[in-house]
C-alpha positions in Angstrom: 10.2 -5.5 -24.5 8.3 -2.5 -22.9 5.8 -1.9 -25.8 2.2 -2.0 -24.6 -1.2 -3.2 -25.8 -3.8 -1.0 -27.5 -5.3 0.1 -24.1 -1.9 0.9 -22.7 -1.7 -2.1 -20.5 0.9 -4.8 -21.0 0.9 -8.3 -19.7 2.8 -7.8 -16.4 5.4 -10.6 -16.2 6.7 -10.9 -12.6 9.8 -13.0 -12.0 10.0 -14.1 -8.3 10.4 -17.1 -6.1 8.6 -18.1 -2.9 10.6 -18.7 0.2 9.5 -21.3 2.7 11.2 -20.7 6.1 11.2 -24.3 7.2 9.2 -27.0 5.5 11.0 -30.1 4.2 14.3 -28.7 5.2 15.7 -26.5 7.9 16.5 -22.8 7.3 20.2 -23.9 6.9 19.2 -26.8 4.7 17.5 -24.4 2.3 20.5 -22.1 2.1 22.1 -23.7 -0.9 18.7 -23.7 -2.7 18.3 -20.0 -1.9 21.8 -19.2 -3.1 21.2 -20.9 -6.4 17.9 -18.9 -6.9 19.4 -15.6 -5.9 22.6 -16.0 -7.9 20.6 -17.0 -10.9 18.4 -13.9 -10.5 21.4 -11.6 -10.0 23.1 -13.1 -13.1 20.1 -12.4 -15.2 19.8 -8.9 -13.8 23.4 -8.4 -14.8 23.0 -9.8 -18.3 19.5 -8.5 -19.3 18.7 -4.8 -18.8 14.9 -5.3 -19.1 14.8 -8.1 -16.4 13.6 -7.4 -12.9 12.9 -9.5 -9.8 10.7 -9.7 -6.7 11.7 -10.9 -3.2 9.2 -11.6 -0.5 10.9 -12.3 2.9 13.8 -11.0 4.8 14.9 -14.5 5.9 15.2 -15.4 2.2 18.3 -13.1 2.1 20.1 -14.4 5.2 22.4 -16.8 3.3 23.8 -14.0 1.1 24.2 -11.3 3.7 27.8 -10.1 4.1 28.8 -11.8 0.8 29.6 -10.4 -2.6 26.1 -11.4 -3.7 24.7 -8.9 -1.2 26.5 -6.1 -2.9 25.1 -7.2 -6.3 21.6 -7.4 -4.7 21.9 -4.0 -3.2 23.0 -2.5 -6.5 20.0 -3.8 -8.4 17.7 -2.9 -5.5 18.9 0.7 -5.6 18.5 0.8 -9.4 14.8 -0.1 -9.0 15.1 -3.5 -10.7 14.5 -5.6 -7.5 11.4 -4.9 -5.4 11.1 -6.0 -1.8 7.5 -7.0 -1.0 5.7 -8.1 2.1 7.8 -6.5 4.8 7.9 -9.9 6.5 10.5 -12.0 8.1 8.8 -15.2 6.8 5.4 -15.8 5.2 3.1 -15.8 8.2 -0.2 -17.6 8.6 -3.0 -15.1 9.1 -5.6 -17.1 11.0 -3.8 -18.8 13.9 -1.5 -16.1 15.2 -3.1 -13.3 17.3 -3.7 -10.0 15.6 -0.9 -8.3 17.6 1.5 -11.0 16.4 0.6 -10.2 12.8 1.3 -6.5 13.6 4.7 -7.3 15.1 5.6 -9.5 12.1 5.2 -6.6 9.7 6.8 -4.3 12.1 9.9 -6.5 12.5 10.2 -7.2 8.8 9.9 -3.5 8.0 12.6 -2.8 10.5 15.0 -5.4 9.2 14.7 -4.2 5.6 15.0 -0.6 6.6 18.1 -1.1 8.7 19.9 -3.4 6.2 18.9 -1.9 2.9 17.2 1.4 3.6 13.9 0.3 1.9 10.4 -0.6 3.0 7.8 -2.5 1.0 4.6 -0.9 -0.2 3.1 -4.1 -1.4 1.9 -6.9 0.8 2.7 -10.4 -0.6 0.6 -13.2 1.0 0.9 -15.7 -1.9 1.2 -19.1 -0.1 -0.8 -18.4 3.1 -3.7 -20.8 3.9 -6.5 -18.2 3.9 -6.8 -14.5 4.7 -8.3 -12.7 7.7 -10.7 -9.8 7.3 -8.5 -7.3 9.3 -5.5 -7.8 7.0 -6.3 -4.6 5.0 -6.2 -2.5 8.2 -3.0 -4.1 9.4 -1.3 -3.7 6.0 -2.5 -0.1 5.5 -1.3 1.0 9.0 2.0 -0.9 8.5 2.8 1.3 5.5 1.4 -0.8 2.6 -1.1 0.2 -0.1 -1.7 -3.1 -1.9 -1.5 -6.9 -1.5 -1.1 -9.8 -3.8 -2.4 -13.3 -2.8 -3.1 -16.6 -4.4 -5.2 -18.8 -2.1 -8.7 -18.4 -0.5 -11.0 -17.9 -3.5 -12.4 -20.8 -5.6 -11.2 -20.4 -9.1 -14.7 -21.0 -10.5 -16.3 -18.4 -8.2 -16.3 -15.6 -10.8 -14.6 -13.3 -8.1 -12.8 -10.3 -9.6 -9.0 -10.7 -9.7 -8.5 -7.0 -9.0 -10.5 -5.1 -6.3 -10.3 -2.8 -3.4 -10.2 -4.8 -0.1 -11.8 -3.0 2.8 -11.3 -3.9 6.5 -14.1 -3.5 9.0 -12.7 -0.2 10.2 -12.8 1.2 6.6 -9.1 0.8 5.8 -8.5 -0.1 2.2 -5.8 -1.6 0.1 -5.6 -2.6 -3.6 -5.8 -6.3 -4.0 -4.9 -8.8 -6.8 -5.9 -12.4 -6.5 -3.6 -14.7 -8.5 -6.4 -16.8 -9.9 -4.1 -19.3 -11.6 -1.7 -19.5 -8.6 1.5 -17.8 -7.7 3.5 -20.5 -9.6 4.2 -19.7 -13.2 6.5 -20.7 -16.0 7.5 -23.6 -13.7 8.0 -26.6 -15.9 10.1 -29.8 -15.8 10.3 -30.2 -19.6 13.9 -30.7 -20.7 13.3 -29.7 -24.4 13.2 -26.0 -25.0 10.3 -26.4 -27.6 8.1 -28.1 -25.0 8.9 -25.4 -22.4 8.1 -22.6 -24.8 4.8 -24.3 -25.7 4.0 -24.6 -22.0 4.7 -20.9 -21.5 2.4 -20.0 -24.3 -0.4 -22.1 -22.8 -0.1 -20.3 -19.5 -0.1 -16.9 -21.0 -3.1 -17.7 -23.2 -5.0 -19.0 -20.1 -4.2 -15.9 -18.1 -5.2 -13.6 -20.9 -8.6 -15.4 -21.0 -9.2 -15.8 -17.3 -7.8 -12.6 -15.9 -9.1 -10.7 -18.9 -12.6 -11.7 -18.0 -12.2 -11.4 -14.2 -10.2 -8.2 -13.9 -12.5 -5.1 -14.0 -9.5 -3.3 -15.5 -8.7 -6.0 -18.0 -5.2 -6.4 -16.5 -3.1 -9.5 -16.5 -0.3 -10.6 -14.1 1.8 -13.5 -15.3 4.0 -14.8 -12.5 7.3 -16.5 -13.4 8.7 -18.8 -10.7 7.6 -20.9 -7.8 9.1 -22.3 -4.5 12.9 -22.2 -4.6 13.0 -22.2 -8.4 15.9 -20.4 -10.1 14.9 -18.1 -13.0 15.5 -19.4 -16.5 17.1 -17.6 -19.3 14.4 -18.8 -21.7 12.0 -16.5 -19.8 13.7 -13.6 -21.5 13.7 -15.4 -24.8 10.0 -16.2 -24.5 9.1 -12.5 -23.7 11.1 -11.4 -26.7 9.5 -14.0 -29.0 6.0 -13.2 -27.7 6.5 -9.5 -28.4 7.8 -10.2 -31.9 4.8 -12.2 -32.7 2.2 -10.1 -30.8 0.7 -8.7 -33.9 -1.9 -6.5 -32.1 -2.2 -8.8 -29.1 -1.2 -7.6 -25.6 2.5 -7.4 -25.3 4.5 -8.5 -22.3 6.8 -6.5 -20.0 9.0 -7.7 -17.2 7.5 -5.8 -14.2 7.5 -5.4 -10.4 4.4 -5.7 -8.3 4.3 -1.9 -7.7 4.2 -1.4 -11.5 1.0 -3.5 -11.6 -0.7 -1.8 -8.7 0.3 1.6 -9.9 -1.5 1.0 -13.2 -4.7 -0.3 -11.6 -7.5 2.2 -12.1 -8.9 2.3 -8.5 -12.1 4.0 -9.5 -13.1 1.1 -11.7 -12.6 -1.6 -9.0 -15.3 -3.1 -6.8 -15.0 -2.8 -3.0 -14.8 -6.2 -1.3 -15.2 -6.8 2.4 -14.6 -9.9 4.6 -12.3 -12.8 4.8 -11.1 -15.4 2.3 -11.4 -18.6 4.4 -11.5 -21.5 5.2 -8.8 -23.5 3.6 -6.8 -26.6 4.7 -8.9 -27.2 7.8 -6.5 -29.9 9.0 -4.0 -27.2 9.7 -6.1 -25.9 12.5 -5.4 -29.1 14.5 -2.2 -30.7 13.1 0.8 -30.7 15.5 -1.5 -29.4 18.2 1.3 -28.7 20.7 2.6 -25.9 18.5 -0.9 -24.2 18.5 -0.9 -24.1 22.3 2.6 -22.8 22.5 1.8 -20.1 19.9 -1.1 -18.8 21.9 0.7 -18.9 25.2 3.8 -17.1 23.9 1.9 -14.4 22.1 -0.2 -13.6 25.1 2.6 -13.8 27.7 5.1 -11.6 25.9 2.5 -8.8 25.8 2.1 -9.1 29.5 5.9 -9.0 30.0 6.1 -5.9 27.8 3.4 -4.2 29.8 5.0 -4.8 33.1 8.5 -3.8 31.8 7.0 -0.5 30.4 5.5 0.3 33.8 8.6 -0.6 35.6 10.7 1.6 33.3 8.5 4.6 34.2 9.6 3.9 37.8 13.3 3.5 37.3 13.5 0.0 35.9 15.2 -1.2 32.7 13.3 -2.0 29.6 14.9 -4.9 27.8 15.1 -5.3 24.0 12.3 -7.8 23.2 13.2 -8.0 19.6 15.1 -11.4 19.8 12.2 -13.0 21.7 9.6 -11.6 19.3 11.5 -12.8 16.3 11.6 -16.3 17.8 7.9 -16.2 18.2 6.8 -14.7 14.9 9.1 -16.8 12.6 7.1 -19.7 14.1 4.0 -18.1 12.6 5.4 -19.0 9.1 2.5 -20.7 7.5 4.0 -24.1 7.3 5.4 -24.0 10.8 2.4 -22.5 12.6 0.0 -24.7 10.7 2.0 -27.9 11.6 2.7 -29.0 8.0 6.3 -29.7 8.7 8.5 -32.6 9.6 9.1 -34.0 13.1 12.6 -32.6 13.3 11.3 -29.1 12.4 8.7 -29.3 15.2 11.6 -29.8 17.6 13.3 -26.6 16.2 10.0 -24.6 16.5 9.6 -25.8 20.1 13.2 -24.7 20.8 12.4 -21.2 19.5 9.3 -21.0 21.8 11.5 -22.2 24.7 14.1 -19.5 24.1 11.4 -16.8 23.8 9.7 -18.1 27.0 12.9 -18.0 28.9 13.5 -14.4 27.9 10.0 -13.0 28.5 9.5 -14.9 31.8 12.8 -13.5 33.1 12.0 -10.0 31.8 8.6 -10.1 33.5 10.0 -11.4 36.7 12.6 -8.6 36.9 9.9 -6.0 36.1 7.6 -7.3 38.8 10.5 -7.3 41.2 11.1 -3.7 40.5 7.5 -2.9 41.2 7.4 -5.2 44.2 10.3 -3.4 45.8 8.4 -0.2 45.8 5.3 -1.7 47.5 4.7 -1.5 51.2 4.5 -5.2 52.0 4.6 -4.9 55.8 2.1 -6.8 57.7 1.4 -10.1 59.4 2.4 -13.2 57.5 4.2 -13.9 54.3 3.5 -11.3 51.6 2.5 -12.2 48.1 1.7 -9.7 45.3 -1.0 -10.6 42.8 -0.8 -8.8 39.4 -3.6 -8.0 36.9 -2.2 -7.0 33.4 -5.7 -6.0 32.1 -7.1 -2.5 32.4 -10.2 -3.4 34.4 -10.7 -4.8 37.9 -10.8 -8.6 38.1 -11.9 -11.2 40.5 -10.2 -14.6 39.8 -8.3 -17.5 41.1 -4.6 -17.0 41.9 -2.1 -19.7 42.7 1.0 -19.8 45.0 3.2 -22.5 46.2 1.9 -23.9 49.5 4.0 -23.5 52.6 5.1 -26.5 54.7 2.2 -26.2 57.2 -1.4 -25.2 57.1 -1.9 -21.6 55.9 -4.7 -19.0 55.6 -4.8 -16.3 53.0 -5.8 -12.8 54.1 -5.9 -9.5 52.4 -4.1 -6.3 53.3 -6.9 -5.5 55.9 -6.7 -8.9 57.5 -9.9 -10.3 56.0 -9.6 -14.0 55.1 -9.9 -14.9 51.4 -11.5 -18.2 50.2 -8.6 -20.7 49.6 -8.0 -24.3 49.2 -5.0 -26.6 48.7 -4.6 -28.2 45.3 -1.6 -30.5 45.1 1.4 -28.4 46.1 -0.4 -25.0 45.6 -2.8 -22.9 47.4 -5.6 -21.6 45.2 -7.4 -18.5 46.4 -10.0 -16.0 45.2 -8.9 -12.4 45.1 -10.0 -9.1 43.5 -7.3 -7.1 41.9 -7.4 -3.4 40.7 -7.1 -2.7 36.9 -3.6 -2.9 35.5 -2.4 -3.2 39.0 -1.6 -5.4 42.0 -2.8 -6.3 45.4 -0.8 -7.5 48.4 -2.1 -10.5 50.3 -0.6 -12.5 53.1 -0.1 -16.2 53.9 -0.7 -16.7 57.6 0.0 -19.9 59.5 -3.1 -21.7 60.6 -6.0 -23.6 59.2 -8.6 -21.9 57.0 -11.7 -20.8 58.9 -14.2 -20.9 56.1 -16.5 -23.7 55.2 -17.3 -25.4 51.9 -18.7 -22.2 50.5 -21.5 -21.9 47.9 -21.2 -25.3 46.2 -23.5 -28.3 46.0 -22.6 -31.4 44.2 -22.6 -35.2 43.8 -21.5 -37.4 40.9 -24.5 -36.2 38.8 -24.2 -32.5 39.1 -22.1 -29.6 40.4 -23.6 -26.2 41.4 -22.6 -22.7 42.5 -24.6 -19.5 42.9 -24.7 -19.0 39.2 -24.9 -22.3 37.4 -26.0 -25.9 37.9 -24.2 -28.4 35.6 -25.8 -31.8 35.1 -23.9 -34.9 34.0 -25.0 -38.0 32.2 -24.3 -41.5 33.7 -21.3 -41.6 31.4 -19.9 -38.3 32.7 -20.7 -36.1 29.8 -22.3 -32.7 30.4 -26.0 -33.1 30.1 -27.1 -29.5 30.5 -26.5 -26.1 32.2 -29.1 -24.2 34.3 -28.4 -20.5 34.4 -29.9 -19.7 37.8 -29.9 -15.9 37.3 -32.2 -16.0 34.2 -33.8 -19.4 34.8 -32.7 -20.6 31.4 -32.0 -24.3 31.1 -29.7 -25.2 28.2 -29.8 -28.9 27.4 -26.5 -30.3 26.1 -27.0 -33.9 25.3 -23.6 -35.5 25.2 -22.0 -32.2 26.0 -18.2 -32.4 26.0 -18.4 -35.9 24.5 -14.9 -37.0 23.4 -15.0 -38.6 20.0 -12.2 -40.3 18.1 -13.1 -40.5 14.4 -11.1 -42.2 11.7 -9.3 -39.5 9.7 -7.1 -40.5 6.8 -6.1 -36.9 5.9 -2.6 -35.6 5.7 -1.4 -32.7 7.8 -3.2 -30.2 5.5 -6.7 -31.7 5.2 -9.2 -33.6 7.3 -10.5 -36.6 5.5 -13.0 -38.5 7.7 -14.0 -42.0 6.5 -17.3 -41.9 8.5 -16.0 -44.5 11.0 -16.3 -43.5 14.6 -14.3 -45.4 17.2 -16.8 -46.9 19.7 -17.2 -45.0 23.0 -15.1 -46.4 25.8 -15.7 -47.8 29.3 -16.1 -45.4 32.1 -13.4 -46.2 34.7 -14.4 -43.7 37.4 -16.5 -40.7 38.1 -15.7 -38.8 41.3 -15.5 -35.4 43.0 -11.8 -34.5 43.3 -12.0 -30.9 44.6 -14.6 -29.5 46.9 -13.2 -26.5 48.7 -14.5 -22.9 48.9 -12.7 -21.9 45.7 -13.7 -24.6 43.3 -15.6 -27.9 42.9 -14.4 -30.4 40.3 -15.9 -33.6 38.9 -13.4 -35.9 37.3 -14.3 -38.6 34.7 -11.8 -41.2 33.6 -12.7 -43.2 30.5 -11.0 -45.9 28.4 -11.5 -45.7 24.7 -10.2 -48.1 22.0 -7.5 -45.6 20.9 -7.1 -43.4 24.0 -7.6 -42.9 27.7 -9.3 -39.6 28.7 -9.4 -37.7 32.0 -11.8 -34.8 32.1 -12.1 -32.4 35.0 -15.2 -30.1 34.9 -15.1 -27.3 37.5 -17.2 -24.4 38.8 -15.4 -21.5 40.6 -17.1 -19.6 43.4 -18.9 -16.5 42.0 -18.1 -17.4 38.4 -20.8 -17.9 35.8 -18.7 -20.2 33.6 -17.9 -23.9 33.3 -14.2 -24.7 33.2 -13.0 -27.9 31.5 -9.6 -29.5 31.5 -9.3 -32.6 29.3 -6.3 -34.9 29.2 -6.0 -37.3 26.3 -3.5 -40.2 26.4 -3.6 -41.2 22.8 -2.2 -44.5 21.4 -4.1 -44.9 18.1 -3.4 -43.7 14.5 -5.3 -42.2 11.6 -7.7 -40.4 13.9 -9.1 -37.0 14.8 -10.1 -36.4 18.4 -12.8 -33.8 19.1 -14.8 -32.5 22.1 -18.4 -32.5 20.8 -21.3 -30.5 22.1 -24.9 -30.8 20.9 -26.2 -27.3 21.3 -29.9 -26.2 20.9 -29.1 -23.6 18.2 -31.3 -20.7 17.6 -31.7 -18.5 14.5 -28.7 -16.7 13.3 -25.1 -17.7 12.6 -22.4 -18.3 15.1 -19.9 -15.5 15.8 -16.2 -16.2 15.8 -13.4 -14.2 17.1 -10.6 -13.8 14.6 -7.3 -11.8 14.7 -8.3 -8.3 15.9 -11.9 -8.9 14.8 -15.1 -10.9 15.1 -17.7 -12.0 12.5 -20.6 -14.2 11.8 -19.9 -17.4 9.8 -22.0 -20.1 8.3 -21.7 -23.7 9.4 -18.4 -25.3 8.6 -14.9 -25.9 9.9 -13.2 -22.7 10.8 -10.1 -21.2 12.5 -10.9 -19.2 15.7 -9.1 -17.1 18.2 -10.3 -17.0 21.9 -14.0 -17.8 21.5 -17.0 -18.7 19.4 -20.6 -17.7 20.4 -23.7 -19.8 19.5 -27.2 -18.3 19.5 -29.6 -20.5 21.6 -33.0 -21.7 20.5 -35.9 -20.0 22.3 -33.6 -18.0 24.5 -32.4 -14.4 24.3 -28.6 -15.0 24.6 -26.1 -17.5 23.7 -23.5 -20.0 24.7 -19.9 -18.9 24.3 -17.1 -21.5 24.1 -13.6 -20.2 25.0 -10.4 -22.0 24.4 -6.7 -21.8 25.3 -4.8 -22.6 22.1 -7.5 -24.7 20.4 -8.0 -22.8 17.1 -10.3 -25.3 15.5 -14.1 -25.1 15.6 -16.5 -27.2 13.5 -20.2 -26.4 13.5 -22.7 -28.7 11.7 -26.3 -27.9 12.6 -26.6 -28.4 16.3 -23.3 -30.2 16.7 -20.3 -28.2 17.7 -16.9 -29.8 17.8 -13.6 -28.4 19.2 -10.8 -30.0 17.2 -8.3 -31.2 19.8 -5.8 -33.3 17.9 -5.1 -35.2 14.7 -3.1 -38.3 14.5 -1.6 -38.4 11.0 0.3 -41.4 9.6 2.4 -41.6 6.5 0.5 -44.7 5.5 -2.0 -47.0 7.1 -4.7 -49.5 6.7 -7.5 -46.9 6.8 -6.0 -44.9 4.0 -5.3 -48.0 1.9 -8.9 -49.3 2.3 -10.4 -46.0 1.5 -8.2 -45.4 -1.5 -9.2 -48.8 -3.0 -12.9 -48.4 -2.4 -12.9 -44.8 -3.9 -10.4 -45.5 -6.7 -12.7 -44.6 -9.6 -13.6 -41.1 -8.2 -10.0 -40.5 -7.2 -8.8 -41.2 -10.7 -11.5 -38.9 -12.2 -10.4 -36.1 -9.9 -6.7 -36.7 -10.7 -7.3 -36.8 -14.5 -9.2 -33.6 -14.3 -6.3 -31.9 -12.5 -3.8 -33.3 -15.0 -5.9 -32.2 -17.9 -6.1 -28.6 -16.6 -2.4 -28.6 -15.8 -1.6 -29.6 -19.3 -3.7 -26.7 -20.5 -1.4 -24.3 -18.6 -3.5 -24.1 -15.4 -1.1 -24.1 -12.3 -3.8 -23.7 -9.6 -4.8 -27.4 -9.7 -4.5 -27.6 -5.9 -8.1 -26.4 -5.5 -9.3 -28.8 -8.2 -7.7 -31.9 -6.7 -8.7 -31.0 -3.1 -10.9 -34.1 -2.8 -7.7 -36.2 -3.2 -5.3 -33.9 -1.5 -5.0 -36.4 1.3 -3.2 -38.7 -1.0 -0.2 -36.4 -1.5 2.5 -34.9 0.8 2.0 -37.6 3.4 5.7 -37.9 3.9 5.6 -34.7 6.0 4.0 -36.7 8.8 7.5 -38.1 9.5 11.0 -37.1 10.3 11.8 -36.8 6.6 14.3 -38.7 4.6 17.3 -37.2 6.4 18.9 -35.5 3.4 19.5 -31.8 3.0 20.9 -31.9 -0.5 20.2 -28.9 -2.8 17.1 -29.2 -4.9 14.3 -31.7 -4.6 15.4 -35.3 -4.1 12.7 -37.8 -5.0 14.3 -40.7 -3.0 14.5 -38.4 0.0 10.7 -38.0 -0.1 10.1 -41.7 -0.6 12.1 -42.9 2.4 9.2 -42.1 4.9 6.9 -44.3 2.9 9.3 -47.2 3.3 9.4 -46.5 7.1 5.6 -46.2 7.6 5.9 -48.6 10.5 7.9 -46.1 12.6 6.2 -44.1 15.4 6.7 -40.6 14.1 5.5 -37.8 16.4 2.7 -36.8 14.0 0.9 -39.9 15.4 0.6 -37.8 18.6 1.1 -40.7 20.9 1.2 -39.7 24.6 -0.5 -37.2 26.8 -2.1 -34.0 25.6 -4.0 -31.5 27.8 -6.6 -29.1 26.6 -8.4 -26.2 28.4 -11.7 -24.7 27.4 -14.7 -22.9 29.1 -18.4 -22.7 28.6 -20.2 -19.4 29.3 -24.0 -19.1 28.9 -25.0 -15.4 28.7 -28.1 -13.3 28.2 -28.1 -10.7 25.4 -25.7 -10.5 22.4 -22.0 -11.3 22.4 -21.4 -7.5 22.5 -23.6 -7.1 25.6 -21.8 -10.0 27.2 -18.4 -8.4 26.4 -17.0 -11.7 25.1 -13.7 -10.2 23.8 -13.0 -9.0 27.3 -13.7 -12.4 28.8 -11.5 -14.0 26.2 -8.5 -11.9 27.2 -9.2 -12.7 30.9 -9.2 -16.4 30.0 -5.8 -16.1 28.2 -4.2 -14.0 31.0 -4.5 -15.6 34.5 -3.5 -13.5 37.5 0.2 -13.5 38.1 1.7 -14.1 41.6 5.0 -12.9 43.0 6.2 -13.8 46.5 8.1 -10.9 48.0 9.9 -10.0 51.2 8.4 -7.9 53.9 9.5 -4.2 53.7 8.1 -0.7 53.7 7.5 1.1 50.3 6.2 4.2 48.7 3.4 2.4 46.9 0.3 1.2 48.8 -0.6 -2.4 49.3 -3.2 -2.2 46.5 -2.7 0.0 43.4 -3.8 0.6 39.8 -1.3 1.8 37.3 -4.0 2.6 34.8 -7.5 1.8 33.5 -9.8 1.9 30.5 -13.4 2.6 31.2 -14.8 0.7 28.1 -15.1 -3.1 28.2 -15.3 -3.2 24.4 -12.0 -1.3 23.7 -9.3 -2.5 26.1 -5.6 -1.6 26.4 -3.9 -4.8 25.3 -0.3 -3.9 25.8 2.2 -1.2 26.6 5.6 -1.3 24.8 8.6 0.9 24.3 8.3 2.9 21.1 10.4 1.6 18.3 12.5 4.8 18.2 12.8 4.9 22.0 10.7 8.0 22.3 8.1 7.2 24.8 5.7 4.2 25.3 3.2 2.9 22.8 -0.2 1.7 24.0 -2.1 -0.6 21.8 -5.9 -0.1 22.0 -8.4 -2.1 19.9 -12.1 -1.4 19.5 -13.5 -5.0 19.7 -17.2 -4.7 19.4 -17.8 -2.7 16.2 -18.9 0.6 17.7 -17.5 4.1 17.5 -16.7 5.3 21.0 -14.6 7.7 23.1 -12.4 5.7 25.5 -11.1 7.1 28.8 -7.5 5.9 29.2 -6.0 6.9 32.5 -2.5 6.1 33.7 -0.9 6.6 37.1 1.4 9.2 35.5 0.2 11.6 32.9 2.2 11.9 29.7 3.5 15.2 28.4 2.2 14.4 24.9 0.0 11.8 23.4 -0.6 11.1 19.7 -2.0 8.4 17.5 0.6 6.6 15.4 0.6 4.0 12.7 1.3 0.3 13.5 4.9 0.7 12.3 5.0 3.9 14.5 6.7 6.1 11.8 3.5 8.0 10.8 1.6 10.3 13.1 -2.2 10.6 12.8 -2.5 13.6 15.2 -2.5 14.6 18.9 -4.8 13.1 21.4 -6.1 14.9 24.5 -6.1 12.4 27.3 -7.9 10.9 29.0 -10.3 10.6 26.1 -9.2 8.6 23.0 -11.6 8.5 20.0 -11.8 5.1 18.4 -13.7 4.0 15.3 -15.4 0.7 15.0 -12.9 -2.2 14.8 -10.0 0.3 14.9 -6.5 -1.0 15.9 -4.8 2.0 17.4 -1.3 2.8 18.5 -1.0 5.6 21.0 2.5 7.1 21.6 2.8 8.5 25.1 5.8 10.7 25.8 6.6 11.2 29.5 
């Protein structure tokens, strides 16, 4: 079975299965399916010496751990007949999680495989993910991997090479193989052996033709297996039969991914840069609550690690964050994070976020208490410590529970700070040192300052920096930047639109029907103190009630928006729409550990998107908190807030009937290609993707039987009248911010502003006591806005602290990193922290453009 073709390259047959963490079933519900797959693979490894197998996630093994099957698995792994790929716990989405969450996913997966089996993967395996981010090559390379296989993200008719060198913006490279005919292979439901064998021949012939043309090396990878599919013994029979009848054709060999990549002639491969997106745009908005929890958890846990690291240097205890990180990153599994799961699985994902939140909030509280006990908090009034987790000085709004009576807020020198009561909290403006704290005091008595810098009525609000105009309906009409004199017209700015959308959880499928705008119930000023002024607009729409609060903060050149949507419709997509006077050039989007220009379209985004303005040097940046969906069509920019997806409904039925001829043509094309051996029909039938998998917008059929139960998938269609949570009925709150700026996005340091927006100042009430630390103090700083310190964490091996630095503006630079305590030794390390790149002489740290750097500091 190992004989090769004339040029020395066989057809590389890769038996595998793809593990979905939670999709239609729970992790426990999939256990029997996994056991059947793995036992079948182990049986075939026992019986057929030439057979081998590929496994892609650590969680795929959980059901056989501490069983006799684990011993069989370990034996074949040690013999080199099983290959671990991916170094992941589950198969993570690459677009919605933060860059650091992706780093931690590979770190934790590598650790699990190393601790349990003594192996680490060298090949990344991103076969089912919904698109691929441009920094993946750097993250993989610095996580110990040299190659990656993936299936989605490239149109099959694009002519793109299947084999290439994929280069990240920093210059890191990995070998890449695109599975042009999909990761599923030799997956057939034919009961007759003759029909199965005929199908196999079709697939191999198709791959010989397609990959033979698209691979610069003329190499062919033939996958065998799909989602939860046990291997078949007739795969071995087919390979033997194919090789007997090869007669000069390429022969076939059971292989592992590393076999394929080792044989690739790197020097003959083109270098490809950039991302492979977008794909499944509905995933950027479906189950919107998970998106907000993802962003919050992945930002807050980094803050907790930072404060725990600093506290540990001053005698505190550093807790093991591994359980909390695992709760967070398993929710990055592509189906879970993208929201393409059942209602009952959403509940499980939210429980994981809740457990993680309880852990990191308690860890942070304990760390801040350790630091707080060292601070001299003596003075007049009730002391409160305000903490800034970012390595530059910040001026912002802090919040603390309001005492029973009137209170003033003063700093450590007795100077009064601007403050105002909002509900049960006092909001106050304060400046805090970099990566540090400041002690302020709540003093009994009424505040002595006036209304501050604001001017307003129900048509405009104004501070020293901006004047925001509103239409009679309460939409933003324009923004005047008083510093530059630029006036940015925004007709129907922040206009909330509910459009009919008959898509499933994966894809947006607008019908063109827009629900009519609603009646304005009220427009009023609801806050007007020295800290903030806020205009509130309440509006009744046919499918929702909206409450929008638009605010300006004293001294802040940004417009803050909080929108509450009380939704009661169905088959709809709700967006916040802005009509922006676009200038030349493309919009710039922040992506995981990167930023890039993109053409118009519907895209996943991290903290911000920047839009060039017509006739003005500068742009308008839109920041978000957990809203990863941005759609740009000409001058219209839409933030995707939520999607209400129904299993079935009148809009879908009407659209399906009126478009039946074109739907049938698309379906027949897909069926025809599938019959010819083409597995990747998903891309071909994308125009009718909304007609399938609709049952996932429900609580499921209730069964967890092994295998696929057709009746189980049909039950939700019979219960279409039920109010499943995918309808998104109830209240949803969204936060975003508009920031007009002169110059480029780099000159405006938008990455820095984005991290500030994600990390509000933290407040800790403390007791009055003396201390060795002063009332205001910085534990460290970075002098370069474009290359911040994002977190401090304990090193994986316990030797020192690892600082994560990231060059965010695409420029080589030398960053000055200063900490309150100088380390004995500093060195750059890989993202998995097991490889050293050389010593660093602090305070200067050299960083290349777009470099993600780990810096081990040994004290």
